[in-house]
N, C-alpha and C positions, 0 to 999 in steps of 0.2 A: 306095207305100212311099217313103221318102225316102233318097236314097243316103247310105250310112254314111260315105263318105270325104270329105263336106262338111265342113271345119274352121272353127274360129273366124274364123280369117284371111279365109276365102272370105266369110263372112258380113259381115264388115267391109268388105270389097270390095265386096259387093252394096249395102251401105247408101250406100257412096261413089257408086255408080252411079246409085242412085235420087236422090240428092242433086243429080247433074248433070242427069239426064234425065227425073226424073219418072216417073210411072207412070199407067196408065188409071184414072181415078177410079171406073168402075164395079166396079173391084177392091179398092174400099175395104172394109176389115176391119169386120164387124158387131158383134163381141163382144170380140175381144181385138187388141192392138197390142204390137209389139215395142218396148221403150223402150232408147234408145241416146243419149247426149250430149243430155239434156233434148228429145229429139224422139221422135215415135212413127211407126212404120212397119207396114204390113201383113204380119204373119208369112208367108203363103203368098208373096207377091210376093219377098221377101227371099230365102226358100229357092229359089224358082224361079231367081232372078238368081245366087244363090251356087253353082249347079250349074254356071254359064257358066265360073266361075273354077276349080271343081274338076275338070269333066269336058268342058268346051269346049261345052255346050248348054244353052239354057234348059230347066229340068225342066218338064213339063206339070203343071199345077195339077190337071188330073184324076187324076194319078197318086200323089197322097196327099191325106189329109183334113186339114181345119183343127181348130181344137180341141185336144184332148187331145194327139194325135200331134204336131202342129206344136209345140206349146207345150213338151212334155216335150223335143223335140229341141233347141229353142234354149235352155231353161232347162240342160240338161245340158252345153252349150257356153259357159255363162257370160252368157246374155243374158237379162234379164228380161222379163216379159211383165206387161202391164197391162190390166186390165180397162176397156172403155169405159162412158162414163157409163149408157148404155141397160142395160149389163149389171150395173152397180154403181152405181147413182143416189145411194146415201147415202154414197159414199166409205168403205166398211167394209173391213176386212180380207178378202183374197180367198185361195182355195187357191192359185192361181198365185204370188202374192206369197210366201205360207209356203213353197212348194216351192223357189223360188229362194233364200230365206233360208237352208233347208235345204242348198242346194248349197254355199253360200258360208262356212257355218259353220266357223270353225277353219281356212279356207284361208288362204294368204298373201295379203297384200295389197301390191301394187306401185303406187305412185303413178305411175310412167312406163309403165304398161300400161294402154292405154286401156280394154280390158275390165273390169280391176279397178278403175279410176277410175269407170266406169259402173256398177259394181255397188256402190260404195260410195255413190255419189250417190243410186242407186234405194233402197238401205236406209235412208239418211238421210231421203229425202223420203217415203216411203212406210210402211216398217216402223215406223221412230221416230216419225214425224208421227202415225201412226193410233195408236201406242201412247200419246203425248202427248196426243191428243185424247180417248181413254178416259179418262185420268187426269183432264183437264179436265173432262170431263162428269160425273165422280164428284164433282168439288169443287161444281159447281153445285146439287146435291141434298145434299151432306153437307157438314159444317163442317172440310173439310180444304183443305190448300194442297198444291200440286204442288212437288216439288223434283226436280233432275236436269237433264241437258241431252243432246242427240244426242252419243252418243259410241259409234261402230258398229266401231271398231278399236281394238286395242291391242297392247303389245309380248308378244311370246311369251316364255317364260321364258329369262332370262339371254341375251337377243338385242336386237339392236338392230332387228330386223326385226318388221313389222306383220302381223297377222291379224285376220280378221273375228271379232267377238265372237258368243257364242252365245246372246244375248239382246238384248231391247231394253225395258230396265225403267226405270221411274219410280216415285219414291217419293211417299207420300201421308202428310203430318203434320197431325196435328190441330191446329187454330188455337188452341185454349185448352190442351189436354194435350199440349203439345208437348215431344218429347224427340228431339234429334238421331239417337240411336242405335236408335230403334224406331219403325216405320212400317208401312204397307202398300205393297207392290209390285204393279205391274201392268204387264202388257207381253207380249212374245212370248219364250217359253221355247224354245231350241233343242234339237233331239234329243240331242246328246251329253251334255247335262246330266242327263238321266234315263233314257237307252236307248231313247227312243220311236224309232219309224220317222220321224216328222213334227214339226215344230215345232207346240206349241199355245199358246193364250192362257192366260194364268196371272194369279191374283190371290192372294196370300198375305199372312200376317203375317209380317214379316221384321224383321231387324236388321242393322246396320252392322258386319259383322265384322271389316272391315279397321281399324275403330277402337275394337275392344272387345279386352279381354284373354282369354285362354283360359277363365278362370275366369267372366267375364261371358257369354260364348257357351255355356258349359256349363249356368248358371243358366237362361238363355232357353230353350235347347233342352229342357232338363228341365220347364220351365214348360209349353211346348206340347205336350210328350208327355204330361205328366200331365192336361191339360185336353184331350187328344184332338184338338188344333187341326192340320188338315191344310192343304196345299195345294189349291187350287182349280183344276183345270185344265178349259178349256172348249173343247170341238171345235167346229170349223167346220161348219154345215151351212146348207141353203138358207133356213132360218127366222131364222137367227142375224143380228141387225142391231145397229145402236146401241141401241135401246130395250130389246131382251132382254139384251143383255149388262150394260147398267147396272142393271137390275132383279137379275139374276143377283150384280153386285157389290155392290149395296146389302145384299142378303140376307146375302151372305157378311160384310160389314162389321158388319152388326146382329148377327150371331149370334157374332162375336169381339170384339166391342167391349170387354167387360169383361175378357176376358185381354189385350186392347191395353192397358188402363188398369194392369192388375196387372203386365205386362210392365215397363211404364215405372217402377214403383215397385221391381221386384225385379232389373232386369238389372244393375244396378251400384250402388255405394253412391250412391244417389240424393241429390240436393241436396234437403232437405225444404222444402215450400212452406208457409211460415209466414204468419201474420197479425201485425201490430205496430202498436198506436196509438201516434201521436206526437202532441206538444202542437200547438195550433193556431197558425198563422202566417198573416199576410196579406201576407207579402213573399216568398212563394215559398220559404221556407224557406233563404233565403240570408242574411239578417239579421234580428235580433230586431224584432218588430213591436209591443211593448207589450202591454198586458194586455186589449186589446179582443178578445172571442170566445174567450179562454181560459177554463179551468175555474172554475167558481163553486161546485163541490161543498164539501161540509164537510171533505172530507180534507185534510189539511196537506200539500199537495204543493208541490214547488218553485217551480212556475208561479204557484200562488196566492200562495205567502209573498213570492218575488221578481219575480214579473212576467216570467219568462222561463225557459227551459231550454235547456241545450246543443244540443238538436235543432234549433233555430231556425237553425243554420248547417250543416244536414245537407245541403244542396244549393249550398254557396258552393263552387263549382268552380274559383273563383280560386286556390283553396288545394289544389295537388296535389303529392305527392312520390312521385317515382318510379313515376308512372302511378297511384298510389292517393290517394283522397282519404280522410282520417280524421274520425270524427265520434263522438258519444256518443248513444246510445239507451237509454233506461230499459228498453225491452222484453228487451234482452240483458244486462241488469246483474245477471247471477247466475253465479257461478264454473262451474257446469256448463255454460255456453254456450261458455266459452272453448275456443278452438281448433276449435270447430265452423263449418261453412259453411253458409248458409241463403240461399233465395230468399224475400224479404221482400215482402209486399204490405201497404202502408201505409195506415192511414186515421185520420181524425181528427174530433173533434167541435167544431163552432162554437156556443159557447153561447149567442150574442144570439138566432138563429133555432131554436136547438137542434137543429140538423141533422147527420147524419152524412155525412161525404164519403171516398170513396177517392181517395187522393193519389197513389200512386206504386207501382212495383215495382221492387225491387233484386234484381238476381240474383248470385249468388256473394259474398256479405257474409259476411265472416270475421271472427269475433269475437277481438280480440287480448288479450295480457295486461298486466298493469300495467308490465311491463319495456318492451314496445314502446310504451306509452302515455306513459312517461316520456322515450323516446327521441324521439317525435314531438313532445312538449310542449317539449323543448329546440330543436328545428328550429324550430318555431312561433315560439318566442322569438327566435331569431336572425333571422329573417324579419320580426320586429316584427309578426308576425299576431295576436299575443296582444294586443298594444298597440292594433291596429286593432278588435279584437273589443270590448275594453273602452270604446273610445271610442262604438262603437255602442250599447252598454249605457248609456252616459251622456246619449246622446241622450233617454233618457225619464229623467224625474225620479223615477219610482216603480220602478224596477229596480234590481237588486243587482250594481252592477260591482264593487263592493267583494268581495262574496260570489265571483263568478266568479273574481277573482284570487287569492283565498285558496284555490281548488280545489287539492287535490294533484296533482301532474303524473301520479302513477298512476291517477289517478281520471277525469283529463280526457277520454279517449278510450277507447272500447271496441270500436269495429269499424271496418273498412276494406273499401272496394270501390271499383272503377273507375267513374270517371263515364258511361264508354260503356254500363255495365250498368244505367243507370238509364233507366226511362221515367215521366216524369210524366204522370199522367192529367189529365183536364180538369176538375178538381174535380167528379168524378161522384157526384151524390148516391146514398145507398143506396136501392134500389128497396124495394117494399113487401114482396117475397119475400126480400130479403136479410136474413140474419140477422147482427147485430153481432157479430162473432167475440169481442170480450171489452170490457168496460167498464173494465179494469184494465189495467196496463202490465207485462202478462205476454207470453209467446209461445205462442198456441195453434195447432194444425195448420190451416192452410187448406184444407178439404176440395174446394172448387171456386173456381177463379178467377173473379172478377168478370167480366161479359160486358156490353159496351156496344153498343148498337145504334142506327143511324141512325134519325131520325123518318121516316115515310112522307111523301109529297107532300102527303097529305090531312089530315095532323094539324095541328090547329089552332096548335099551339105553333111549328109553322114560321113562321108569318106574322103571329102575334099579337104586338103592342107594348104593353108596360105603360109609359104615360107617366109621368113624373115630376112633380113640382110646378112650376106656373107661377111660385110665389113665389121671389124670387131668394135669400132667405135661408133658405129651407127646406131643412133636411139630407136627404139620401137616406136613407132607412131600409135598403134593401136592400144588402147587401154585395157588392161588386164581385168575382166569382170568375173571374178569367181571368189568364194570365200577362202581365207588363208588361216593364219595362226591367231588371228585377232579374235575369233569367235571364243566365246566361253561355254563350257557345257554347264547345263543347269544340275549342279549336284544334288540339290534336295529333290528335283524331280527324278533324278536317277536313281536315287535310293528307294523311291515309292515305286518307280516302275520295276526295279530289279527284284525287291520282295514281293510286290504283288504279282507280278508274271511268274515268279518261280512257285508262288502258293497256287495260281491258277494253273500251272502245268501239273502239280501234284495232284490237283483235283481232277484232271482231264486225261492225263496219259494212261496207258494201258497197263494192267497188272504186270508187275515185274520190272517196269521201268523205275529208276531212281533219279531225283533230280538233287543236285548239289548247288550251293551258292559259294562264291569266294574260293573256288579250287585253285590251286597252284601247280606249276609243274616243277618237280624237285630241281631240275638243272639250274634253271634260271629264275624260279619263284615269279614266274610270269601268272598273273592272276587272270582266271577266266570267270566272267560275270556269274554264268549259270551253266552247268553241264549237266547233260542227260546220259544216264547210262542204261541202254537198252537191256532187254533180257537176254539177248544174244552177245552181249559184251561190247556192243558198238558205242561209240561216244559222239555226240552231238554238241557242239559248242555254240553258245549263245552270248553275245555281245551286245551290251545296253548303251544305247548312245543317245544322248538328250539334248544335242545341239538343236537351237532354233531353226535349222535348216537341214531338211531330209537328206539331200544330195550331200552335204558335208559330211553328216552323221554316216552315211553309207562309205564315204571315202576314208574316212579315220577307221570305221570298223572292219572293212575289208582287209586292209594291211594287217592289223592286229590280230584277227583271225587267222589269216594265212600263216603268220608268223607263229601264233600258238601251236599251230598244227604241224608246221614243217621245218622250223628253225632247230637246231642248223642243218640236220639231214634226217630228221624222223618223218612219220606220217602217222600222227594220232588219230586222225579223222577225215573225213571229205564231205562233212555235212554240216553247213554253218547256218546260223539263224541271226540275223540282226534285229534288235528289238528297239523300238522307240516310242515315243508318245505322239509323233506326227504320223499321219498317212503318208505313203509314198505315192506319188504320182504316177502316170502311166509312162512316162519317160525312163523314170528311175526302175520301175519293176521290169520295163524292157531291159534296160542295160543290166540288172542282176540276171535276167534270164540268159541273156547274151554271154555274159561273164561265166556263168555255170557251163554252158555248153563247151565254151573254148578253153576252160580249164579242167573240164572232166569233173566237176564237183558239184555239189548241190548248196546254192546259197538262197536262203529266203528271207522274206522281210516281214516282220509283223509289228502292226501298230496295237499297242496295248493302252488302253484306257484305264488309267490308275484310280480315277475317281468312281467309276462303275464297275471296276473289276471284270472287264470283258474285253476281248480281242474284237476290234473293229473288222468286220468282214470284208473281204475283198482286198486285203492288203497283203496278202501272201503273192 
């Protein structure tokens, strides 16, 4: 039996004694260790030594047993127990960890108390990190991304004092059917939440209640109740390891996924996902491109009659008023759309090769009325933007600049959106399985967002080259479909991402690292958006790019970063980070990984959400 008068202070004194004098290695623990200040100690030795300070003599190891008796005694006094690798080779959750979590839940946290600090560190390193590992393993087998961060303490109600949280939860959002307010939750659920004796592992279909109205919460709860969707609690046992818990997680997600999709639709007045056809343009919809590739149908359309439509300025982001870009789209040119907000996935038809392409996605496009159109027209006129557009039309001898200038101001614009809410696809062709949403300029519901996957390494399209003509005067028949110099970087977003991510780095980086913005090379005054100086003197260059197309941002950033580091004959760093407001797709991440290996450097990609001041996971 362990003397009951041994207190936490005596245990800390015992730890200090071990740090000073060491202990007999033959008494090394086999299965468990006491965790303190990121070091581990044999539990029985610590208790034996603690009795010196409590009762004046070392307590014989033969007088008490290891395992449950010793572990429970230490946990109740605020000291966590960590299973050795032999006992827990997979690094899975353990009963000892959950028992310690139970002990801490909702108790006060005091940064000045070493026991409290140690508890927070242990919970972060093991309870939260294992929950994170659980979420990440699910993303490896299901098309989800993890969100959330280590956050094990919180303010108590109406108080500045901190307490240990009663859970360690991470959110799982589907990569295609993403909705910020609806997700799956995985992690540890503390006993005070549901009246259980001990914490349990949990996976559940969940919602972001703090960001929802009461009505939205009620709609969500009613849906789950009607469909009989319950939380799934998972009890620890000797057979439960990563493989088993991932199987259980997959089964739960598969059995509730249709309700997950339904919840996304009904939890609030959801922004509808619609498809919209736009006219063909070979200048990235920044300026008119002439008749080439446009409609050759029999219909008497504007693009056929005049060789252009106002949609050809859809992404001319040099023209932004009060953070919004204004445009005209035929798909929303009906009175019943006025006042509505849509997420629009755009597609277009190129008539020369007769192929359909996915072009872009615009979130939160708001359909304006004629009065707003007149106001914006007047501002365009005062900025001389209408004059600029008219001169662009004059560059083509067969298009109707006169027609455009005669357009009524009330009809010139019908939609507005923020440039940062636009993602330009890489002229993705329709797959054989893709159904053309519409051959006409209307606004059909998009039942499923298009998915674009990277080619595998053994796909012949990865390495095959189609050679052009050897004749100098032979014109190319294949149309170039990539983004060129027409794209405009979103400067206001650039500033927000640069300053926000620099602040984020300062909050997250290791001690001794320094973050600088707007650094310059002395030789040529080359500007480096963000520079990280590590504590061992190494540089990491960060380049912020906020074009509305991820691949184009990467294309521009890579060239600049390499120039910063190596021009004309130096080597300032071999580690680079591209930072953008858009997430990278599978094919872009694959390319950067390939490029890093080929060049012998490190090139990473970070998607930074400047609205929520967080890095979007799985974008490295």
